[in-house]
N, C-alpha and C positions, 0 to 999 in steps of 0.2 A: 574680636573673635573671628574665626573663619567664616566666609560666606559660601563655603562649599558643602554640599550634602550628597551622599550616594542615594540615588533615586531609582535604582533598578537592581535586580539580582546580579551580583558579580561573583565570579568563581575564580579561584586560583588552582590551576590544573598542572600536574607534573609535566616537565619537558626534559631538559638535559641539565645535569649537574645542579648548580644552584639557580638555574633559570626555570621559569614557569610560564604558563599561558594565562593571561588575564582575560577572562571571557564574560561578556554580557550578552547572553543569547537573544533576549528580546530586542536588543539594539543592533544585533548583527555585528558586534564589535569584538575583535580579538587582537591581542598583541603579545609579544614576548616581554617578559618582565623578570626582575630578580626579587629576592626577598626584601631588599631595601625599599623598592618601589611599592610592593604590596603593603608592607608595614606603614609606609608613608600614607597611602590612600586610606587604609583602615584607621589611621590615627588622625584623620582630618578633624574630627569633632574635638573641639577644645584647643585647636591650633591657632595661634595668632597669625593672621594673614600678612601683616607687615614683615614678619620674620621669614617669609618664603624667599628662597633664592629664585633668580630669573629662570633657571632650568626647571625648577619645581613648578613655578608659575606656568611655564609653557606646557608642561605635562597636564596640569589641571585644566588649562584652557582647551586642550585637545579633548579631554574627557567631557568637558562641558559641551563642546561642539558635537560630540557623538551621542550626547544624551545620557551618559553614564552618571554624570554629576549634574545636579540642579535642573533636571528635566522633569517632565511629567511621566509617571510610570506608564510604560507602553504595555498594554495587556494583549493577550491573544484573543481574537474574537471568538465568541461561542455561538453566535446566532440566537435569535430570539425564537422561543417556541410559541406557537399561536394555535388557535382552533383549527386553522387550515394547515395541514401538514404539507410543507412545500419542499419536496426533494430537489436537489440541484440537477438530477438526471432521473430517467426512468430505467430501472433494471428489471428484466424479465428472465425467469428461469423456464424456458419453453417445455422442457421435459426432464425426467430423471433417467431416461434411457441413455445407454452409452454403448459404443462399439469397441471400447477397450475394457480391460480389467486390471487397472494399475494396482500395484502391490500396496501403495500407500494412500489410496483414495480416501479423502476426508469424508466423502458422502456415502461410502459403502455401508457404514454402520447404521444409516438411516434410510437406505433405499429399499422400499418395500415393493409393492406391485408396480408395474410400469405405469407411469402417469404422463399424460401430455396435456398441456394447458388448453382449456376451452377457448376457442377463438373469441367468443364474446367477452370473456374476462380480459383477454389481451387488448381488444379494442376499447373496452371500458377503461383500462389503465391508461391507454393513450389519451382518451378524452379527458380523464382526470388531470393528467399532467399538463395537457394543453390549457385547461381552465386555470391551473396554477400559473403557468407562464403568462397568460393574458392578464390575470389579476395583478401580477407583479411587474408587468411591462417588459418581460424578458423576451428576447428575439431568437434564441437558439434552443432547439430541442435536442438533447443528447440521449439517444436510445442505446442501451447496452443489453446484450444477450450473454448470459452466464448461467451458473447453476450447478445443481447436484448431478448433472448428466452432461452429455455433449449436446450443446444447443442445436447443432446442425443435424442431429438425428431426427429432429422435427422439421425437416427441410421445408415442406410445403407450408407449414404453419409460419415459420420464420419469414418466408417469402411474402406470405399474405400480410403479416404484421408490418413488415417494412413498407409494402405498397400502400397499406392503409395509412400508416404514419406519414408517408410522403404526401399522399393526397390531402390529408387533413392539415398538414403543415403548409402546404401550398395555399389552401383555402384561407388560412389565417395569416399568411405572410410571414411565416416563421421558418428559419433555416434548420434543416435536419442533419445531424451527424449520427452515424450508426457505427458502433464498435462491438467487438465480441471477444470473449475468451474461448479458445478452441483447442482440441487435441491435434488438429491439423490433418485429420483423415478426411480428405475431400477430393472428389473427382475434378478434373480440369473443367468440365462443364459447370459444376457448381462454383468453382473458383472464379470462372469468367463472370458469373453473375455477382459474386461477392465483391469483386474489385470495382464493379460498376456502381454498387449500391452502399458499400461500407466505406468507412473512413480509416479504420485501423483495426488490426488484429493482434491479440496477445496469444502466442502459440506456446503451449507446454511441450517442451522438447529437451531431451537429455544430451543431445549432441552425438557422442560416440555411439556407433551402431549397437554394440553389444550391451551398453548401458541402457539405451532406449528400449531394446527388446526385453531386457530383464525387468526394468522398472515398469515399463508401460506396454505389456503384451496386448495383442488384440483379444477380443472376447473369446475367440476360438483357440487362444494360446499361440497364435502365429505371430510373425514378425510385424512390427509396426513401422520400423525405421524407413523402409522404402516409400511408404505412403507419405510420411511427413517430410521426408527429404524432397520428394517431388513437389509437395505443396510449397515448401519454402523456396525451392528453385523457381516455381511459377511466380511467386510473389516478387522475387528478385528480378525476374525477367521483365515484369511489368512495373517495376519500381514502386510497388505498393508498400506503404509504411507498416511495420510490424515490430514487435519485440519478442524475445524468447525468454521463457521461464524454465529454469533447470532446477529440479529438486535434488538436494544433496543428502545422501544416506551413507551408512557405513560401507556400502558397496562401491560408491564412486568418490568418496571424500578425498582420496589420494590421487584422483585422476582429473582434477579440475584444471590444472595447467594444460594437460593434453586436450581436455574438452575445449578450452578457449582457442588453442592452436587449431583444432579441427574446425570449429565453427568459423573462425576468421579466414581460414584458407578456402572454405567452401561456400560461404554465404555472405550477404551484404549487410546483415543486421548491424545496427549501431547501438543496441540496447539489450543487455543480458542481465536477467535477475537470477541470483543464486539464492534459493530458499531452503533452509534446513528442514528435513522431514521431522514431523512430530507424531507421536503415537495416537492413532485413531483408526477407526474403520477396519478394513481388511488387513491393513498393515500390522495390527496388533496380533494377528493370527499367523503371520509369516515370520518364522524364526531365522530366516536367512538374511534379513536386513534389520537394521535399527537406525535410529537417528544418529547423526554424526556426533563426535565429541565437540561440543560447542567452543571449548577453548582452542582446540586444534583448528576448528573452522575459522575462528577469528584470525589466527596466525596465517592460515592459508589465504584468506580473503585479502589481508593486507599485502601479502606477497604477490597476489595476482593483479592488484590494481595497476601496477606499472606495466605488466605484460598486456593487459587488456587495453590500456591507454595506447601503447605502441601499436596495437592492432586496430586502433580506431573504434574500439567498443567501449561503451560506458557500462561499467559493472555496478550493479545495485543489489542491495539487500534491504528488505522492508523495515528491519529493526534499527537501521542506522542511516536515516535519511537526513543529511545535514541541511538540505534545501527545505525541509519541512519545519515550519513553526506552527504547531497545531495542538489543540487540546485533545484531539482524537486521533488514535492510530489509524483507524479506517473509517467506515461509515457508522459504526456503533456509537451511539450517543449523539448522532447528527440527525437532521431532518430526512436523511435518505432512507429508503427502504427498497427491498426487492419483492417482486410478486413471484411466489413459488409456483411450481407446475400445478398444484392443486388449489391455487388461488389465495393462499394466505400471504400476509405481509410480514416480512422478516427484516430486522435491523442488522442481522449478521449474515454475510454472504455464505458462510459455511454451515449455517443452520437452514437447511433447504426443505425440510418437511416436518410435520408434526411428530414423527417418530424419532427425531433427533433428541438425544438426552437433554439438550439445553433449549428445546423448543419452548418450554414454559417461560423462559426468560426472554428470548429474543423474538418469538412470533407474537405479535401484538394486535393482529386484526386480520381482515380479509377484504379482498376486492369484490365489490358488488357490481351489479349491472348498471348501465347508464351513467358511467363516470363517477361512481360513488364508492366510498370506502367505509368500512365499519371498524372502529378502533376501541381497544380497551384503554381508556384514558389513564388509568392508574399505572398500567404497564408502560405506556408511552412516557408518562412523566418520569418513571424510574429510568428508562432507557436514556432520556434526554439529560439525566443527571450524571451519566457515566462519562467522565472526562478525567484527564490526568490530574487536574487540580482538585479532584475529589479523592485522590488516593494518598493517604498519609505517608506511605512508604516513599513515594516519589517527591514529596514536598521540597526537599532540599537538594535534589539531584540536578546537576548541570545539564543532563541530557534529556530532561523530561519533556521539553517542547519538541524534541526531534524523534524520540521513540514514542512519545505521547502515551505512555503507559503500556505499550505493546499490545499484542493480540489477546483479546479477552478469552479466547478458547485455547490458548497455548500456555496457560498459567500453571497447569498441573493440579489445580484445585478449582472449586466452584464458587469461591468468594471473589466476585469480579472486582470489588474494591479492596480486596485483601492484599497481603504482602506480596511483593515481587522478590527479587534477589536470587532467582535461579541462575543457572549457568547461561541461559539465554539473555537474561537481564544484564549480567556482567559482560557478556559478549557485546551487547548493544552499546554499553558505555565505552568499552574498549575501542570499538570501531568508530564511534562518533568522535572520540578523542583523536584517533588516528587521522580521521578526515580533517579535523581542525588543524592538526600539524601539517598535513599535506597542503591545506589552504594557505598556511603561513609560509611554508618553505618553497612552494611552487607557484610562481607568478601566473603560470598558464592553467592553474587548476580549474578555473571556471571558463576556460576556453575549450573544454571538451565538447564533443558533439552531444 
């Protein structure tokens, strides 16, 4: 009898004509195959090994080498939950204040009275994370500023937090890296300070001036393009690393090629995220825009990859990350948490206050003084259970380790472990398959910046 056994998930995916892609995601293995080969592999059980032809034996030996056959099933790490909640980084939401009024703002539906984080809460969070790093023997402190507002609207607080973190890290012999998500409205004086103390920025920016001003007007209704254009120019002038994040709506979905051309001709960025708009917050009240047609978005994204490649820009979309093999789409379900402006702990970066409709699910505790946290252990246990292998709908999907169940707040319903299958879900699968094909057809696919 055969000594060969399939020991990992293997999928047969459509390619061209009678050809398909044989794909084992957890092994990182993909190859072109035909129906004869697929049937041969699926029929290994009960096959007499002496009857194998040398060509067949060669194929099976390759699959053994790659771990598809006769291997130990390689699982995706989930991380162990313990009494000590040990995030991989510390994320702070310094304020819910913002100097813009973006039409699609995910935080606007939960932004109440203006709130800025208490400095003692911020320093307590730093002390907590330092204690975790020391306990685990880790030597790098990653500090992130994000949130339901523009972090740099709490400028003096951010400065103070960074300075405190740097002093404490120096005392403990730990390396500090500081990053932020920002709308890019910063003076040159502030930018000069940022590039000395930060490691990386993720700048929300729509590229084309009229799209930027329509999507992302200033709080007073004025133009924001000039402000962000100057910021990106300053970052380029000082060779500071950053990425751009462009939101795609019905307003600009047919302008994306023009957007890439504009960005490539004007800035040095090497990484551009295209993220489709989804209904939430103020956006739901603005009838002039809606989310893009996701099927059209998928077609457009595929057509843009070659253009962006030629321009030296890596194009990404969070739902189709071929480089990611994970149980979790984001930080939901992991040990990571963010501290909100009012001191609560949230496992979802889009749930930034207690007034958010899903606060009851994702906010699970609060930061106390003196480097301590208070946690609802029942909520925490539920959050830690949220992973793609807990979702029945995703069980047999070839893309599940890449989209990782997708964003929990973009499902269109409140059952986090419930059915997927929306147009976004189908788009994710289509783009992941597209990227697999690109990987097989283009030898330079992983030589991108």
